[in-house]
DRENDO-1510 file (C-alpha; in Angstrom, 1 decimal, always signed):
<recs>
REC; n; res; u; v; w
REC; 1; UNK; +1.4; -75.0; +63.1 .
REC; 2; UNK; -2.1; -75.7; +64.3 .
REC; 3; UNK; -2.0; -78.9; +62.3 .
REC; 4; UNK; +1.2; -79.9; +64.0 .
REC; 5; UNK; -0.4; -79.4; +67.5 .
REC; 6; UNK; -3.5; -81.2; +66.6 .
REC; 7; UNK; -1.6; -84.2; +65.1 .
REC; 8; UNK; +0.3; -84.5; +68.4 .
REC; 9; UNK; -2.9; -84.4; +70.4 .
REC; 10; UNK; -4.5; -87.0; +68.2 .
REC; 11; UNK; -1.4; -89.3; +68.4 .
REC; 12; UNK; -1.4; -88.9; +72.2 .
REC; 13; UNK; -5.1; -89.8; +72.5 .
REC; 14; UNK; -4.5; -92.9; +70.2 .
REC; 15; UNK; -1.6; -94.0; +72.4 .
REC; 16; UNK; -3.9; -93.8; +75.5 .
REC; 17; UNK; -6.4; -96.0; +73.8 .
REC; 18; UNK; -3.8; -98.6; +72.8 .
REC; 19; UNK; -2.3; -98.7; +76.3 .
REC; 20; UNK; -5.7; -99.2; +77.8 .
REC; 21; UNK; -6.3; -102.2; +75.5 .
REC; 22; UNK; -5.6; -105.5; +77.5 .
REC; 23; UNK; -4.7; -107.2; +74.2 .
REC; 24; UNK; -1.8; -104.9; +73.7 .
REC; 25; UNK; -0.2; -105.9; +77.0 .
REC; 26; UNK; +0.5; -109.4; +75.7 .
REC; 27; UNK; +3.4; -107.9; +73.7 .
REC; 28; UNK; +5.8; -106.4; +76.2 .
REC; 29; UNK; +8.1; -105.0; +73.5 .
REC; 30; UNK; +5.2; -103.1; +72.0 .
REC; 31; UNK; +4.1; -101.9; +75.4 .
REC; 32; UNK; +7.6; -100.5; +76.1 .
REC; 33; UNK; +7.6; -98.8; +72.7 .
REC; 34; UNK; +4.2; -97.3; +73.3 .
REC; 35; UNK; +5.0; -96.1; +76.8 .
REC; 36; UNK; +8.2; -94.6; +75.6 .
REC; 37; UNK; +6.4; -92.5; +72.9 .
REC; 38; UNK; +3.6; -91.7; +75.3 .
REC; 39; UNK; +6.1; -90.3; +77.9 .
REC; 40; UNK; +8.0; -88.4; +75.2 .
REC; 41; UNK; +4.8; -86.7; +74.0 .
REC; 42; UNK; +3.4; -85.8; +77.5 .
REC; 43; UNK; +5.3; -82.5; +78.0 .
REC; 44; UNK; +4.4; -81.3; +74.6 .
REC; 45; UNK; +0.7; -82.2; +75.1 .
REC; 46; UNK; +0.7; -80.4; +78.4 .
REC; 47; UNK; +2.1; -77.3; +76.7 .
REC; 48; UNK; -0.4; -77.5; +73.9 .
REC; 49; UNK; -3.3; -77.8; +76.3 .
REC; 50; UNK; -2.1; -74.8; +78.3 .
REC; 51; UNK; -1.8; -72.8; +75.1 .
REC; 52; UNK; -5.3; -73.8; +74.1 .
REC; 53; UNK; -6.7; -73.0; +77.6 .
REC; 54; UNK; -4.9; -69.6; +77.7 .
REC; 55; UNK; -6.4; -68.7; +74.2 .
REC; 56; UNK; -9.9; -69.8; +75.3 .
REC; 57; UNK; -9.7; -67.7; +78.5 .
REC; 58; UNK; -8.5; -64.7; +76.6 .
REC; 59; UNK; -11.2; -65.0; +74.0 .
REC; 60; UNK; -13.9; -65.3; +76.7 .
REC; 61; UNK; -12.5; -62.3; +78.6 .
REC; 62; UNK; -12.6; -60.1; +75.5 .
REC; 63; UNK; -16.1; -61.2; +74.6 .
REC; 64; UNK; -17.4; -60.4; +78.1 .
REC; 65; UNK; -15.3; -57.2; +78.5 .
REC; 66; UNK; -18.1; -55.0; +77.1 .
REC; 67; UNK; -20.6; -56.2; +79.7 .
REC; 68; UNK; -18.3; -56.4; +82.7 .
REC; 69; UNK; -15.3; -54.1; +83.3 .
REC; 70; UNK; -13.6; -56.7; +85.6 .
REC; 71; UNK; -13.1; -59.0; +82.5 .
REC; 72; UNK; -11.5; -56.1; +80.6 .
REC; 73; UNK; -9.1; -55.7; +83.5 .
REC; 74; UNK; -8.0; -59.3; +83.1 .
REC; 75; UNK; -7.2; -59.0; +79.4 .
REC; 76; UNK; -3.6; -57.8; +79.8 .
REC; 77; UNK; -2.6; -60.6; +82.2 .
REC; 78; UNK; -4.3; -63.2; +80.0 .
REC; 79; UNK; -2.5; -61.8; +76.9 .
REC; 80; UNK; +0.8; -62.2; +78.8 .
REC; 81; UNK; -0.2; -65.7; +79.8 .
REC; 82; UNK; -1.0; -66.6; +76.2 .
REC; 83; UNK; +2.3; -65.2; +74.9 .
REC; 84; UNK; +4.2; -67.2; +77.5 .
REC; 85; UNK; +2.3; -70.4; +76.7 .
REC; 86; UNK; +2.8; -69.8; +73.0 .
REC; 87; UNK; +6.6; -69.4; +73.4 .
REC; 88; UNK; +6.8; -72.5; +75.6 .
REC; 89; UNK; +4.8; -74.5; +73.1 .
REC; 90; UNK; +7.0; -73.3; +70.3 .
REC; 91; UNK; +10.1; -74.6; +72.1 .
REC; 92; UNK; +8.4; -77.9; +72.8 .
REC; 93; UNK; +7.7; -78.3; +69.1 .
REC; 94; UNK; +11.4; -78.0; +68.2 .
REC; 95; UNK; +12.3; -81.3; +66.5 .
REC; 96; UNK; +13.9; -83.6; +69.2 .
REC; 97; UNK; +16.6; -86.2; +68.7 .
REC; 98; UNK; +14.9; -89.6; +69.0 .
REC; 99; UNK; +18.0; -90.9; +70.6 .
REC; 100; UNK; +18.0; -88.4; +73.5 .
REC; 101; UNK; +17.0; -90.9; +76.1 .
REC; 102; UNK; +19.5; -93.5; +75.1 .
REC; 103; UNK; +22.5; -94.7; +77.1 .
REC; 104; UNK; +25.9; -94.0; +75.5 .
REC; 105; UNK; +29.3; -95.4; +74.9 .
REC; 106; UNK; +32.0; -92.8; +75.3 .
REC; 107; UNK; +35.6; -93.1; +74.2 .
REC; 108; UNK; +38.5; -90.9; +75.0 .
REC; 109; UNK; +41.8; -91.2; +73.0 .
REC; 110; UNK; +45.1; -89.4; +73.5 .
REC; 111; UNK; +46.1; -87.3; +70.5 .
REC; 112; UNK; +48.9; -84.8; +69.9 .
REC; 113; UNK; +51.2; -84.4; +72.8 .
REC; 114; UNK; +52.5; -87.8; +73.8 .
REC; 115; UNK; +52.4; -88.6; +77.5 .
REC; 116; UNK; +50.9; -85.2; +78.3 .
REC; 117; UNK; +48.0; -86.0; +76.0 .
REC; 118; UNK; +47.5; -89.3; +77.7 .
REC; 119; UNK; +47.4; -87.6; +81.1 .
REC; 120; UNK; +44.8; -85.1; +79.7 .
REC; 121; UNK; +42.7; -88.0; +78.4 .
REC; 122; UNK; +42.7; -89.3; +82.0 .
REC; 123; UNK; +41.6; -85.9; +83.2 .
REC; 124; UNK; +38.7; -85.9; +80.7 .
REC; 125; UNK; +37.7; -89.4; +81.8 .
REC; 126; UNK; +37.6; -88.4; +85.4 .
REC; 127; UNK; +35.5; -85.3; +84.5 .
REC; 128; UNK; +32.9; -87.5; +82.7 .
REC; 129; UNK; +32.8; -90.0; +85.5 .
REC; 130; UNK; +32.3; -87.3; +88.1 .
REC; 131; UNK; +29.6; -85.7; +85.9 .
REC; 132; UNK; +27.8; -89.0; +85.5 .
REC; 133; UNK; +28.0; -89.5; +89.3 .
REC; 134; UNK; +26.4; -86.1; +89.9 .
REC; 135; UNK; +23.5; -86.9; +87.5 .
REC; 136; UNK; +22.9; -90.3; +89.0 .
REC; 137; UNK; +24.1; -92.3; +86.0 .
REC; 138; UNK; +25.9; -95.7; +86.2 .
REC; 139; UNK; +29.3; -96.0; +84.5 .
REC; 140; UNK; +31.6; -98.9; +83.7 .
REC; 141; UNK; +35.0; -98.8; +82.0 .
REC; 142; UNK; +34.7; -101.3; +79.2 .
REC; 143; UNK; +38.3; -101.2; +77.8 .
REC; 144; UNK; +41.4; -99.2; +78.5 .
REC; 145; UNK; +45.0; -98.8; +77.5 .
REC; 146; UNK; +47.0; -97.0; +80.1 .
REC; 147; UNK; +50.1; -94.9; +79.5 .
REC; 148; UNK; +53.4; -95.1; +81.4 .
REC; 149; UNK; +52.7; -92.0; +83.5 .
REC; 150; UNK; +49.2; -93.0; +84.6 .
REC; 151; UNK; +47.0; -91.5; +81.9 .
REC; 152; UNK; +45.2; -93.3; +79.1 .
REC; 153; UNK; +46.2; -93.8; +75.5 .
REC; 154; UNK; +42.5; -94.8; +75.0 .
REC; 155; UNK; +39.7; -95.7; +77.2 .
REC; 156; UNK; +36.1; -96.6; +76.6 .
REC; 157; UNK; +33.3; -96.2; +79.2 .
REC; 158; UNK; +29.5; -97.0; +79.1 .
REC; 159; UNK; +27.2; -94.5; +80.7 .
REC; 160; UNK; +23.7; -95.6; +81.6 .
REC; 161; UNK; +20.7; -93.8; +83.2 .
REC; 162; UNK; +18.7; -95.2; +86.1 .
REC; 163; UNK; +15.0; -95.5; +85.1 .
REC; 164; UNK; +13.4; -93.4; +82.3 .
REC; 165; UNK; +15.2; -90.1; +81.9 .
REC; 166; UNK; +13.2; -86.9; +81.5 .
REC; 167; UNK; +13.2; -84.6; +78.5 .
REC; 168; UNK; +16.8; -83.7; +77.5 .
REC; 169; UNK; +18.1; -85.5; +80.6 .
REC; 170; UNK; +19.3; -88.8; +79.2 .
REC; 171; UNK; +23.0; -89.6; +78.7 .
REC; 172; UNK; +22.9; -89.1; +74.9 .
REC; 173; UNK; +20.9; -85.8; +75.3 .
REC; 174; UNK; +23.6; -84.4; +77.6 .
REC; 175; UNK; +26.8; -86.0; +76.3 .
REC; 176; UNK; +26.3; -86.0; +72.5 .
REC; 177; UNK; +27.9; -82.5; +72.2 .
REC; 178; UNK; +31.1; -83.8; +73.8 .
REC; 179; UNK; +32.4; -85.5; +70.7 .
REC; 180; UNK; +35.3; -83.8; +69.0 .
REC; 181; UNK; +38.8; -82.6; +69.7 .
REC; 182; UNK; +39.5; -81.2; +73.2 .
REC; 183; UNK; +42.6; -79.0; +73.5 .
REC; 184; UNK; +44.6; -78.4; +76.7 .
REC; 185; UNK; +47.1; -75.7; +77.5 .
REC; 186; UNK; +49.3; -76.2; +80.6 .
REC; 187; UNK; +52.8; -76.9; +81.9 .
REC; 188; UNK; +53.2; -80.7; +81.5 .
REC; 189; UNK; +54.6; -82.7; +84.4 .
REC; 190; UNK; +57.5; -83.7; +82.1 .
REC; 191; UNK; +58.4; -80.0; +81.4 .
REC; 192; UNK; +61.4; -78.9; +83.5 .
REC; 193; UNK; +61.5; -75.3; +82.1 .
REC; 194; UNK; +58.0; -74.4; +83.1 .
REC; 195; UNK; +56.9; -73.8; +79.6 .
REC; 196; UNK; +53.2; -74.1; +78.6 .
REC; 197; UNK; +52.5; -76.8; +76.1 .
REC; 198; UNK; +49.4; -77.4; +73.9 .
REC; 199; UNK; +48.2; -80.9; +73.4 .
REC; 200; UNK; +44.9; -82.6; +72.5 .
REC; 201; UNK; +42.6; -85.6; +73.1 .
REC; 202; UNK; +39.7; -86.9; +71.1 .
REC; 203; UNK; +36.3; -87.8; +72.4 .
REC; 204; UNK; +33.8; -90.0; +70.6 .
REC; 205; UNK; +30.2; -90.5; +71.9 .
REC; 206; UNK; +27.8; -93.0; +70.5 .
REC; 207; UNK; +24.2; -93.9; +71.5 .
REC; 208; UNK; +23.8; -97.5; +72.5 .
REC; 209; UNK; +21.7; -99.6; +70.1 .
REC; 210; UNK; +19.4; -102.6; +70.9 .
REC; 211; UNK; +20.1; -105.9; +69.3 .
REC; 212; UNK; +16.8; -105.7; +67.3 .
REC; 213; UNK; +17.8; -102.3; +65.9 .
REC; 214; UNK; +21.1; -103.5; +64.3 .
REC; 215; UNK; +21.3; -106.7; +62.4 .
REC; 216; UNK; +24.7; -108.3; +62.4 .
REC; 217; UNK; +25.3; -111.5; +60.4 .
REC; 218; UNK; +27.6; -113.8; +62.5 .
REC; 219; UNK; +29.3; -114.7; +59.2 .
REC; 220; UNK; +30.5; -111.1; +58.8 .
REC; 221; UNK; +32.5; -111.3; +62.1 .
REC; 222; UNK; +36.0; -112.4; +62.7 .
REC; 223; UNK; +36.6; -113.0; +66.4 .
REC; 224; UNK; +40.1; -113.3; +67.9 .
REC; 225; UNK; +40.9; -114.1; +71.5 .
REC; 226; UNK; +44.2; -113.1; +73.3 .
REC; 227; UNK; +45.7; -112.7; +76.7 .
REC; 228; UNK; +44.7; -109.5; +78.5 .
REC; 229; UNK; +47.3; -106.9; +79.3 .
REC; 230; UNK; +47.4; -104.2; +82.0 .
REC; 231; UNK; +47.1; -104.4; +85.8 .
REC; 232; UNK; +46.9; -107.9; +87.1 .
REC; 233; UNK; +44.0; -109.5; +88.8 .
REC; 234; UNK; +41.9; -112.6; +88.9 .
REC; 235; UNK; +41.6; -114.0; +85.3 .
REC; 236; UNK; +43.6; -111.1; +84.0 .
REC; 237; UNK; +47.0; -111.8; +82.3 .
REC; 238; UNK; +46.4; -115.5; +83.0 .
REC; 239; UNK; +43.9; -116.6; +80.4 .
REC; 240; UNK; +43.0; -115.8; +76.8 .
REC; 241; UNK; +39.9; -113.8; +77.9 .
REC; 242; UNK; +40.4; -110.7; +75.8 .
REC; 243; UNK; +38.3; -110.5; +72.6 .
REC; 244; UNK; +38.8; -108.6; +69.4 .
REC; 245; UNK; +35.9; -108.5; +66.9 .
REC; 246; UNK; +36.3; -107.4; +63.3 .
REC; 247; UNK; +33.2; -106.6; +61.3 .
REC; 248; UNK; +34.5; -107.6; +57.8 .
REC; 249; UNK; +32.1; -105.6; +55.6 .
REC; 250; UNK; +32.9; -102.2; +57.3 .
REC; 251; UNK; +36.4; -103.0; +58.6 .
REC; 252; UNK; +35.3; -101.9; +62.1 .
REC; 253; UNK; +37.4; -103.4; +64.9 .
REC; 254; UNK; +36.4; -103.6; +68.5 .
REC; 255; UNK; +38.3; -105.1; +71.4 .
REC; 256; UNK; +37.5; -105.6; +75.1 .
REC; 257; UNK; +39.6; -107.1; +77.9 .
REC; 258; UNK; +38.3; -105.6; +81.1 .
REC; 259; UNK; +35.8; -108.2; +82.0 .
REC; 260; UNK; +36.7; -111.5; +83.7 .
REC; 261; UNK; +35.6; -113.9; +81.1 .
REC; 262; UNK; +35.8; -114.3; +77.4 .
REC; 263; UNK; +32.0; -114.4; +77.1 .
REC; 264; UNK; +31.6; -111.1; +79.1 .
REC; 265; UNK; +34.3; -109.5; +76.9 .
REC; 266; UNK; +32.6; -110.7; +73.8 .
REC; 267; UNK; +29.2; -109.3; +74.9 .
REC; 268; UNK; +30.7; -106.0; +75.8 .
REC; 269; UNK; +32.5; -105.8; +72.4 .
REC; 270; UNK; +29.3; -106.6; +70.6 .
REC; 271; UNK; +27.5; -103.8; +72.4 .
REC; 272; UNK; +30.2; -101.4; +71.2 .
REC; 273; UNK; +30.0; -102.8; +67.6 .
REC; 274; UNK; +26.2; -102.3; +67.5 .
REC; 275; UNK; +26.6; -98.7; +68.7 .
REC; 276; UNK; +29.2; -98.0; +66.1 .
REC; 277; UNK; +27.2; -99.5; +63.3 .
REC; 278; UNK; +24.1; -97.6; +64.5 .
REC; 279; UNK; +26.1; -94.4; +64.5 .
REC; 280; UNK; +27.5; -95.1; +61.1 .
REC; 281; UNK; +24.0; -95.6; +59.7 .
REC; 282; UNK; +22.9; -92.4; +61.5 .
REC; 283; UNK; +25.8; -90.4; +60.0 .
REC; 284; UNK; +25.0; -91.7; +56.5 .
REC; 285; UNK; +21.3; -90.7; +56.9 .
REC; 286; UNK; +22.3; -87.3; +58.2 .
REC; 287; UNK; +24.6; -86.8; +55.2 .
REC; 288; UNK; +21.9; -87.8; +52.7 .
REC; 289; UNK; +19.5; -85.4; +54.4 .
REC; 290; UNK; +22.1; -82.6; +54.7 .
REC; 291; UNK; +20.4; -80.4; +52.1 .
REC; 292; UNK; +17.2; -80.4; +54.1 .
REC; 293; UNK; +19.1; -79.8; +57.3 .
REC; 294; UNK; +21.2; -76.7; +56.3 .
REC; 295; UNK; +19.4; -74.6; +58.8 .
REC; 296; UNK; +20.1; -76.9; +61.8 .
REC; 297; UNK; +22.8; -75.9; +64.2 .
REC; 298; UNK; +26.4; -76.1; +62.9 .
REC; 299; UNK; +28.0; -74.9; +66.1 .
REC; 300; UNK; +27.9; -78.4; +67.6 .
REC; 301; UNK; +29.7; -80.2; +64.7 .
REC; 302; UNK; +31.4; -83.1; +66.5 .
REC; 303; UNK; +34.1; -83.3; +63.9 .
REC; 304; UNK; +35.9; -80.1; +64.8 .
REC; 305; UNK; +38.0; -78.8; +67.7 .
REC; 306; UNK; +35.3; -78.0; +70.3 .
REC; 307; UNK; +36.9; -76.8; +73.5 .
REC; 308; UNK; +40.1; -75.4; +75.1 .
REC; 309; UNK; +41.1; -76.1; +78.7 .
REC; 310; UNK; +43.6; -73.4; +79.8 .
REC; 311; UNK; +45.1; -74.3; +83.1 .
REC; 312; UNK; +47.2; -71.2; +83.8 .
REC; 313; UNK; +44.1; -69.0; +83.5 .
REC; 314; UNK; +41.7; -71.6; +85.0 .
REC; 315; UNK; +39.7; -71.0; +81.9 .
REC; 316; UNK; +37.4; -73.2; +79.8 .
REC; 317; UNK; +36.3; -72.0; +76.4 .
REC; 318; UNK; +33.8; -73.7; +74.0 .
REC; 319; UNK; +34.6; -72.6; +70.5 .
REC; 320; UNK; +31.2; -73.6; +69.1 .
REC; 321; UNK; +28.9; -71.7; +71.4 .
REC; 322; UNK; +31.2; -68.9; +72.7 .
REC; 323; UNK; +30.8; -70.2; +76.3 .
REC; 324; UNK; +33.7; -69.1; +78.5 .
REC; 325; UNK; +34.2; -69.4; +82.3 .
REC; 326; UNK; +37.1; -69.3; +84.8 .
REC; 327; UNK; +36.2; -72.3; +86.9 .
REC; 328; UNK; +38.1; -75.0; +85.0 .
REC; 329; UNK; +39.0; -76.8; +88.2 .
REC; 330; UNK; +35.3; -77.2; +89.0 .
REC; 331; UNK; +34.4; -78.3; +85.5 .
REC; 332; UNK; +37.1; -81.0; +85.6 .
REC; 333; UNK; +35.6; -82.1; +88.9 .
REC; 334; UNK; +32.3; -82.8; +87.1 .
REC; 335; UNK; +30.6; -79.4; +87.1 .
REC; 336; UNK; +29.9; -79.7; +83.4 .
REC; 337; UNK; +26.2; -78.8; +83.2 .
REC; 338; UNK; +26.7; -75.1; +82.3 .
REC; 339; UNK; +29.0; -76.0; +79.4 .
REC; 340; UNK; +26.6; -78.7; +78.1 .
REC; 341; UNK; +23.7; -76.3; +78.5 .
REC; 342; UNK; +25.4; -73.8; +76.2 .
REC; 343; UNK; +25.5; -76.4; +73.5 .
REC; 344; UNK; +21.8; -77.3; +74.1 .
REC; 345; UNK; +20.8; -73.7; +74.0 .
REC; 346; UNK; +22.7; -73.1; +70.7 .
REC; 347; UNK; +21.1; -76.2; +69.2 .
REC; 348; UNK; +17.6; -75.1; +70.2 .
REC; 349; UNK; +18.2; -71.5; +69.1 .
REC; 350; UNK; +19.2; -72.7; +65.6 .
REC; 351; UNK; +16.1; -74.9; +65.3 .
REC; 352; UNK; +13.8; -72.2; +66.6 .
REC; 353; UNK; +15.3; -69.9; +63.9 .
REC; 354; UNK; +14.6; -72.6; +61.3 .
REC; 355; UNK; +10.9; -72.8; +62.5 .
REC; 356; UNK; +10.6; -69.0; +62.2 .
REC; 357; UNK; +12.1; -69.1; +58.7 .
REC; 358; UNK; +9.4; -71.6; +57.8 .
REC; 359; UNK; +6.7; -69.4; +59.2 .
REC; 360; UNK; +5.9; -72.1; +61.6 .
REC; 361; UNK; +4.5; -70.2; +64.6 .
REC; 362; UNK; +1.4; -70.9; +66.6 .
</recs>
C-alpha cells in the first residue's frame, strides 16, 4: 500500500514538472491530457499528504510524551486523526473508472406494455432531464420516435457537463448505473377498470468518445438519407435531412433526424456511433478481464432489471442495492441523487472489500 501511495505522489510531482515546462504547452492536446490527470490525482494526493502528516505528528507526540505530559494528552486525538486520514485515503485509493468525467449519451426505449411502456419511457426521460438540470448539465434530444399517446417508443439524449466536473460528479460517474430494465407498476391511462399493470422500459447509457479514441474507416460506413418524420417545423418533413449510418463490420445502425440539416444529423449520428463502438470495446475488455474482476461489484450489472417504480405506493425500489423510499413523485421530478448514491456506495463497498481481501491497507 505504501508503494501505491508513493507512486501516486511521484506521478503527481512529475506532472507538475511537465506542466511547468514551456515546451509542453506547444502541444495543447498533451496539455489537456496532463491537466486532466493532474486534476484527477489532486484529491488523492491531498489525502495521502494528510495521512503522512497525521502519522508524523503522532510519532512526534509519542516520542516526546515521556518528557512532556502535554504531548501524552494529545496522543488519543492524534490517533483518531490518523485513523480518519487512513480511512479517507483508503477510499481515495479505490480504483476509479477512467470514464467518470465523460459526457454521456442516454437512450430510453419502450419495452413490454405497449402505449403504457412508451408513456413510462417519457416519464423516465423527463426524470433524467430534470436531474441534469439540477446538476447544471446541458442536455439535447438527439433523436426521438414518439408514440400516439405522447410518450416515446425510443428517445436519445446527450448529457454534457459544464467545465471540468469534480470527482464522481461527471455525467458518466452519476448516470452509468442507470442502464438496465426499469419496471413500472400503475394504473395505465388506457385502463378503464382501474387495474394495476406492470410494464417496462429499457435505458442504455454510454460515455461519449473523442474522434481520436475511436478510429472509423469511412469505407466501413453505409450512409442513407431520408425525410424526417414527427412534428413539423422548418426543414423538418420537407427535405431529406435525416441520416441513417450503418457500420458494416459490426452491424451497428444509428439514425438521427432532430437537427435541421443533413450535415448536423450526420455529425450527431457519428457521435453516437463512436460512443457505441467505444462501449463495445469497453465491454469486450471487461469480459476478457472478468476473471480478475470477480470481486468487483455485481449489484450494478446494467444487463438486469434494476428498479421498480410503484405508483400506488409512491415507492421506488432499487433491486441491486436494496434502496427503497416512498417519494417516487419527487424522484420522477429529478430528485435522483439518493438513488444514484446508493449505487455509488455499493460499488465502493465492493471495491473496498476487494482491497481488504488483498491485504492492501495503509
